Legacy VTK file of the C-alpha trace (Angstrom):
# vtk DataFile Version 3.0
C-alpha trace
ASCII
DATASET POLYDATA
POINTS 446 float
23.606 10.300 2.785
23.896 8.534 6.175
26.126 11.355 7.469
23.284 13.901 7.315
22.639 15.704 10.594
19.088 15.759 12.039
18.698 19.392 10.925
19.727 18.482 7.351
17.367 15.480 7.338
14.442 17.701 8.405
15.430 20.200 5.702
15.335 17.429 3.067
11.936 16.215 4.304
10.625 19.819 4.161
11.105 19.730 0.364
8.290 17.179 0.063
6.217 17.289 3.272
4.454 20.315 4.745
4.301 20.786 8.524
4.481 17.896 11.032
7.777 19.199 12.422
7.640 17.060 15.558
7.333 13.845 13.523
10.146 14.940 11.190
12.441 15.683 14.141
11.727 12.287 15.677
12.498 10.272 12.516
15.583 12.448 11.860
16.958 11.569 15.302
16.182 7.867 14.717
18.135 7.955 11.426
21.078 9.828 12.947
21.196 7.327 15.823
21.902 4.604 13.256
24.995 6.478 12.113
26.041 7.033 15.744
25.647 3.336 16.509
27.964 2.392 13.630
30.718 4.548 15.141
30.687 2.538 18.394
32.613 -0.513 19.488
30.841 -3.582 17.929
30.211 -5.129 21.354
28.366 -2.043 22.636
26.680 -1.391 19.248
25.060 -4.838 19.428
23.306 -3.826 22.662
21.771 -0.617 21.269
18.341 -1.315 19.797
16.449 1.169 17.579
13.685 3.178 19.255
10.564 2.277 17.288
8.068 5.063 16.538
4.262 5.159 16.703
2.663 7.901 14.580
-0.887 8.893 15.477
-2.947 11.049 13.143
-5.756 11.147 10.576
-5.312 9.907 7.026
-3.597 12.127 4.461
-1.393 14.154 6.834
1.965 12.676 5.756
2.624 9.621 7.955
3.554 7.261 5.113
5.355 9.942 3.106
7.643 10.825 6.034
8.737 7.180 6.410
9.129 6.660 2.636
11.218 9.783 2.115
13.346 8.914 5.160
14.168 5.500 3.690
15.057 7.062 0.326
17.346 9.573 2.058
19.155 6.809 3.919
19.303 4.436 0.927
17.721 1.842 3.209
15.526 -1.124 2.276
11.972 0.031 3.028
8.644 -1.788 3.050
5.143 -0.525 3.779
2.679 -3.145 4.961
-0.923 -3.006 6.110
-1.306 -4.598 9.544
-4.814 -5.733 8.568
-3.626 -8.206 5.907
-1.906 -10.409 8.470
-3.642 -12.998 10.613
-2.714 -15.053 13.637
-0.832 -18.294 12.918
-3.467 -20.968 12.275
-5.883 -18.618 10.493
-6.031 -18.117 6.718
-3.879 -15.125 5.836
-0.290 -13.948 5.586
2.285 -14.842 8.218
3.994 -11.817 9.825
7.440 -13.287 9.034
6.701 -12.568 5.357
7.369 -8.879 6.212
11.065 -9.653 6.711
11.179 -11.913 3.631
9.656 -9.181 1.475
12.044 -6.616 2.984
14.960 -8.907 2.111
13.758 -9.140 -1.513
13.608 -5.342 -1.649
17.117 -5.145 -0.151
18.504 -7.562 -2.777
16.916 -5.553 -5.625
18.292 -2.305 -4.155
21.862 -3.618 -3.894
21.654 -5.269 -7.342
20.616 -1.942 -8.905
23.591 -0.248 -7.226
25.947 -2.963 -8.491
24.467 -2.694 -11.987
25.110 1.057 -11.952
28.747 0.472 -10.915
29.440 -2.032 -13.737
27.245 -0.317 -16.337
30.079 1.333 -18.317
32.053 -1.915 -18.524
28.885 -3.796 -19.498
28.121 -1.269 -22.272
31.595 -1.719 -23.773
31.284 -5.532 -23.722
27.707 -5.380 -25.055
28.835 -3.214 -27.987
31.572 -5.726 -28.885
29.100 -8.625 -28.682
26.638 -6.683 -30.821
29.306 -6.106 -33.475
30.116 -9.845 -33.349
26.471 -10.525 -34.170
26.510 -8.016 -37.023
29.906 -9.167 -38.375
31.338 -12.449 -36.995
35.164 -12.330 -36.904
36.079 -15.699 -35.377
34.943 -19.337 -35.482
31.445 -19.806 -34.214
32.606 -22.312 -31.601
29.254 -22.625 -29.920
27.717 -24.284 -32.975
30.903 -25.763 -34.454
30.832 -23.688 -37.670
34.054 -22.211 -39.115
34.011 -18.551 -40.030
34.359 -17.771 -43.740
34.710 -14.077 -44.401
37.063 -11.198 -45.257
40.675 -11.187 -44.158
41.481 -9.915 -40.681
42.546 -6.385 -41.664
39.551 -5.833 -43.935
37.293 -7.264 -41.264
38.658 -4.794 -38.694
37.974 -1.927 -41.063
34.428 -3.153 -41.727
33.906 -3.637 -37.968
34.904 -0.027 -37.265
32.569 1.229 -39.996
29.733 -0.798 -38.445
30.629 0.654 -35.046
30.301 4.201 -36.408
26.985 3.378 -38.116
25.664 1.764 -34.895
26.656 4.777 -32.780
25.003 7.081 -35.303
21.763 5.093 -34.901
21.656 3.924 -38.520
21.495 0.210 -37.662
18.737 0.449 -35.039
16.098 -1.312 -37.130
18.290 -4.131 -38.471
17.366 -7.559 -37.054
19.881 -9.794 -35.251
19.574 -13.087 -33.385
20.281 -13.039 -29.631
19.992 -15.634 -26.891
17.333 -14.963 -24.258
15.771 -16.929 -21.391
12.975 -19.218 -22.553
10.605 -18.426 -19.676
9.911 -18.606 -15.987
10.341 -22.367 -15.456
8.193 -24.207 -12.926
5.993 -21.938 -10.806
4.810 -22.984 -7.345
1.357 -21.795 -6.292
1.520 -19.713 -3.107
-0.385 -20.913 -0.043
-1.320 -18.138 2.445
0.639 -18.522 5.661
3.115 -21.015 4.106
5.486 -18.657 2.274
8.550 -20.508 3.622
7.542 -23.832 2.066
6.676 -22.121 -1.232
10.140 -20.503 -1.274
11.926 -23.826 -0.645
9.883 -25.648 -3.311
10.627 -22.895 -5.856
14.368 -23.192 -5.156
14.243 -26.983 -5.498
12.401 -26.874 -8.830
14.738 -24.175 -10.215
17.693 -26.531 -9.629
15.927 -29.559 -11.119
14.532 -27.596 -14.095
17.048 -24.812 -14.896
15.943 -21.984 -17.176
16.398 -22.769 -20.865
17.795 -20.421 -23.487
16.336 -19.702 -26.894
17.380 -17.532 -29.842
15.165 -14.657 -30.800
15.231 -12.149 -33.656
15.114 -8.586 -32.353
15.995 -5.101 -33.590
19.570 -3.984 -32.926
18.500 -1.278 -30.440
16.624 -3.908 -28.373
19.438 -6.425 -28.731
21.840 -3.890 -27.214
19.679 -3.578 -24.084
19.423 -7.376 -23.785
23.202 -7.732 -24.124
23.830 -5.023 -21.501
21.563 -6.875 -19.078
23.352 -10.137 -19.849
26.781 -8.540 -19.299
25.641 -6.957 -16.007
24.492 -10.375 -14.777
27.872 -11.838 -15.752
29.862 -9.074 -14.027
27.848 -8.985 -10.796
28.714 -11.417 -8.012
25.251 -12.369 -6.731
26.629 -14.041 -3.586
28.197 -10.715 -2.641
24.911 -8.930 -3.469
22.963 -11.280 -1.182
25.443 -10.843 1.667
25.496 -7.036 1.326
21.696 -6.918 1.127
21.334 -9.103 4.227
23.678 -6.862 6.194
21.889 -3.723 5.005
18.451 -5.101 5.881
19.631 -6.124 9.337
21.421 -2.865 10.086
19.326 -0.201 8.323
16.020 -1.758 7.180
12.821 0.215 7.831
9.369 -1.381 8.170
6.296 0.874 8.047
3.294 -0.809 9.700
0.209 1.064 8.568
-3.339 0.776 9.972
-2.047 -0.660 13.249
-5.113 0.776 15.005
-7.288 -1.669 13.019
-5.808 -4.647 14.896
-6.653 -3.145 18.292
-9.359 -4.949 20.223
-11.074 -1.835 21.599
-14.386 -3.507 22.347
-13.089 -7.018 22.439
-15.931 -9.405 21.850
-16.169 -12.146 19.284
-13.653 -14.298 17.448
-12.462 -11.569 15.070
-10.971 -9.625 17.963
-9.190 -12.726 19.256
-7.526 -12.992 15.841
-6.567 -9.304 15.960
-4.872 -9.763 19.321
-3.167 -12.835 17.888
-1.673 -10.685 15.100
-0.295 -8.309 17.734
1.281 -11.208 19.633
2.770 -12.580 16.392
4.241 -9.147 15.650
5.944 -9.024 19.057
8.944 -11.282 18.325
9.548 -9.627 14.937
9.501 -6.118 16.435
11.496 -7.122 19.503
14.093 -9.004 17.501
14.087 -12.528 16.114
15.664 -14.580 13.328
13.649 -15.213 10.161
14.502 -17.855 7.568
14.626 -16.429 4.026
15.934 -17.917 0.778
19.001 -15.667 1.160
19.806 -17.005 4.621
18.822 -16.179 8.191
17.908 -12.519 8.787
17.836 -10.947 12.242
15.290 -8.204 12.934
16.971 -6.883 16.128
18.129 -3.612 14.546
15.387 -3.039 11.959
13.493 0.213 12.625
9.715 -0.221 12.881
7.461 2.799 12.337
3.795 2.095 13.071
0.953 4.430 12.139
-2.767 4.655 12.685
-5.626 7.127 12.924
-6.898 5.669 16.222
-10.423 7.050 15.693
-12.229 4.031 17.134
-9.487 2.958 19.514
-6.459 4.351 21.321
-2.803 3.280 21.605
-3.457 1.867 25.089
-5.793 -0.712 23.446
-2.739 -2.434 21.964
-1.492 -5.383 24.013
0.891 -4.042 26.710
3.903 -5.925 25.313
3.481 -4.290 21.879
2.980 -0.842 23.433
6.364 -1.223 25.078
8.018 -1.969 21.727
7.037 1.498 20.421
8.504 3.852 23.046
8.425 6.983 20.856
5.007 8.423 20.046
4.140 11.461 18.008
0.784 12.939 17.113
0.396 14.429 13.646
-2.009 17.336 13.424
-4.880 17.704 10.950
-4.180 20.014 8.003
-5.397 23.626 8.005
-6.146 26.032 5.152
-2.601 27.431 5.452
-1.153 23.902 5.228
-3.174 23.174 2.069
-1.900 26.400 0.497
1.706 25.461 1.293
1.136 21.929 -0.080
0.054 23.505 -3.373
3.038 25.863 -3.573
6.083 24.672 -1.590
6.980 20.985 -2.241
9.192 20.010 -5.192
6.470 17.606 -6.305
3.501 19.952 -5.705
0.266 19.038 -7.527
0.208 22.391 -9.288
3.645 21.705 -10.796
2.580 18.198 -11.831
-0.462 19.447 -13.772
1.604 22.263 -15.305
4.176 19.724 -16.535
1.556 17.259 -17.825
-0.304 19.871 -19.881
2.994 21.396 -20.969
3.472 18.285 -23.114
0.432 19.477 -25.141
1.984 22.984 -25.425
-0.604 24.377 -22.984
0.970 26.492 -20.259
-0.925 26.839 -16.970
-0.513 29.881 -14.735
-2.058 29.896 -11.233
-2.962 33.089 -9.395
-2.446 33.304 -5.640
-6.168 33.900 -5.101
-7.001 30.675 -6.973
-4.673 28.600 -4.786
-6.090 30.194 -1.611
-9.609 29.377 -2.812
-8.635 25.737 -3.466
-7.072 25.520 0.007
-10.168 27.048 1.626
-12.474 24.694 -0.236
-10.368 21.610 0.649
-10.558 22.490 4.343
-14.321 23.135 4.121
-15.075 19.781 2.446
-12.842 17.931 4.925
-14.770 19.502 7.815
-18.209 18.778 6.328
-17.507 15.207 5.144
-14.787 12.677 5.953
-11.387 14.237 6.682
-9.004 12.622 4.179
-6.275 15.238 4.568
-4.135 16.261 1.599
-5.715 13.569 -0.602
-8.702 15.911 -0.918
-6.541 18.151 -3.121
-6.230 15.366 -5.718
-9.983 15.229 -6.300
-10.403 19.019 -6.263
-7.505 19.667 -8.676
-8.709 16.938 -11.023
-12.191 18.479 -11.046
-10.739 21.924 -11.831
-8.495 20.868 -14.740
-10.583 17.978 -16.150
-12.104 20.057 -19.007
-8.714 21.565 -19.818
-7.086 18.096 -19.858
-9.750 16.848 -22.261
-9.502 19.804 -24.678
-5.706 20.339 -24.506
-4.778 18.206 -27.573
-7.121 20.273 -29.766
-5.912 23.665 -28.502
-3.221 25.771 -30.126
-0.155 26.749 -28.124
-1.577 28.964 -25.402
-1.386 30.041 -21.769
-4.366 29.370 -19.516
-4.642 31.384 -16.312
-6.442 29.625 -13.486
-7.787 32.397 -11.255
-10.355 32.511 -8.477
-13.294 32.814 -10.918
-12.045 29.781 -12.887
-11.895 27.732 -9.659
-15.319 28.940 -8.500
-16.899 28.034 -11.862
-15.319 24.559 -11.881
-16.507 23.816 -8.336
-19.861 25.601 -8.520
-22.064 22.491 -8.724
-20.441 20.746 -5.752
-20.417 23.956 -3.701
-24.156 24.390 -4.174
-25.109 20.777 -3.486
-23.630 19.402 -0.258
-24.863 15.871 -1.006
-23.146 15.958 -4.404
-19.855 17.010 -2.805
-19.928 13.836 -0.709
-19.817 11.746 -3.890
-17.760 13.893 -6.258
-15.098 15.052 -3.814
LINES 1 447
446 0 1 2 3 4 5 6 7 8 9 10 11 12 13 14 15 16 17 18 19 20 21 22 23 24 25 26 27 28 29 30 31 32 33 34 35 36 37 38 39 40 41 42 43 44 45 46 47 48 49 50 51 52 53 54 55 56 57 58 59 60 61 62 63 64 65 66 67 68 69 70 71 72 73 74 75 76 77 78 79 80 81 82 83 84 85 86 87 88 89 90 91 92 93 94 95 96 97 98 99 100 101 102 103 104 105 106 107 108 109 110 111 112 113 114 115 116 117 118 119 120 121 122 123 124 125 126 127 128 129 130 131 132 133 134 135 136 137 138 139 140 141 142 143 144 145 146 147 148 149 150 151 152 153 154 155 156 157 158 159 160 161 162 163 164 165 166 167 168 169 170 171 172 173 174 175 176 177 178 179 180 181 182 183 184 185 186 187 188 189 190 191 192 193 194 195 196 197 198 199 200 201 202 203 204 205 206 207 208 209 210 211 212 213 214 215 216 217 218 219 220 221 222 223 224 225 226 227 228 229 230 231 232 233 234 235 236 237 238 239 240 241 242 243 244 245 246 247 248 249 250 251 252 253 254 255 256 257 258 259 260 261 262 263 264 265 266 267 268 269 270 271 272 273 274 275 276 277 278 279 280 281 282 283 284 285 286 287 288 289 290 291 292 293 294 295 296 297 298 299 300 301 302 303 304 305 306 307 308 309 310 311 312 313 314 315 316 317 318 319 320 321 322 323 324 325 326 327 328 329 330 331 332 333 334 335 336 337 338 339 340 341 342 343 344 345 346 347 348 349 350 351 352 353 354 355 356 357 358 359 360 361 362 363 364 365 366 367 368 369 370 371 372 373 374 375 376 377 378 379 380 381 382 383 384 385 386 387 388 389 390 391 392 393 394 395 396 397 398 399 400 401 402 403 404 405 406 407 408 409 410 411 412 413 414 415 416 417 418 419 420 421 422 423 424 425 426 427 428 429 430 431 432 433 434 435 436 437 438 439 440 441 442 443 444 445
């Protein structure tokens, strides 16, 4: 997926996000630049740093979704963090270096899942053989020093094949077998805010002193098969290689989304709280600029990690950030508030549109929903109206409106016979009548 052109990246983002073309173009170029950098001579590539992006816009317009979908497209480790949960070193709260540690954990899980998928077929074959050994032992049980006493080899092979056919036909699913599983989580170390590094080292030390114990457990054959597959995957995967690949991927293509960055601006700086906010900005500087962070998988450099920051900037402005941090986000894009037309497109165009989600959910009860165009236009008009009259929460307003419209239908669906329900303009108007008439009520309900 890394070979996608900017135009193709924007086209992929269009499947899930309505509008905001300028922001989509900017992140598409940033992703393509990563591919371009990898084509260069290593000496020159080392000098090219990613151009971090600052997204400015109200809540619910697609800032987080753009970054999340971009990471999924690129197959990159991605983490979304709230800037407000970090505090300056010396205060009680999370240390900013934990961002890179958490990103590294995500990278390891991502690579491990890919490795599991690549060895899955081999693991399934081995797991099936081990399962048949549990159902019909064919050799000395060396682990417990017990000699096997059973049918002769040829007869045993025949019985084994019959068991294989029965297992594949699902006729042995409920039979119980004994399998070895981990006994538990071992010694847990209580986390201390701001001291994640020490917690990590203590956990590693205790895991070596008190290794995980195994115990036998009786489970159904279908569950035993899943346990054995997991065990075989762990045996086939080289975790040292996983850690090394994950570290390289985090360093070269990791994406960090810093949300609510406007909340750590000291617009009207007075009081100790604002000093702490500025301290968070100064702590973020080395991470964003490029530094080395100690993780349990080794040292991770943040020089080429892409940082995308976002904020509404209602009470402050980007120039209220400390000058050094402003310079670390050279690309800025403003996302526009959503209009009635945008709401209509959100309800009809994306692959994961809310209308399709409710249709699929109620389809499980054999109730088919059909939406008329007038109904969707009315929902879009009403969403824009409520956003203008109360707090503007963007596309999230559609969640509350749609839930209000289909709540009665969702409740009654299990008791209805197979039917088709048409949601037209009158249906929408009736469902929203009480909140339309009472403006104060709409503030609480929607």
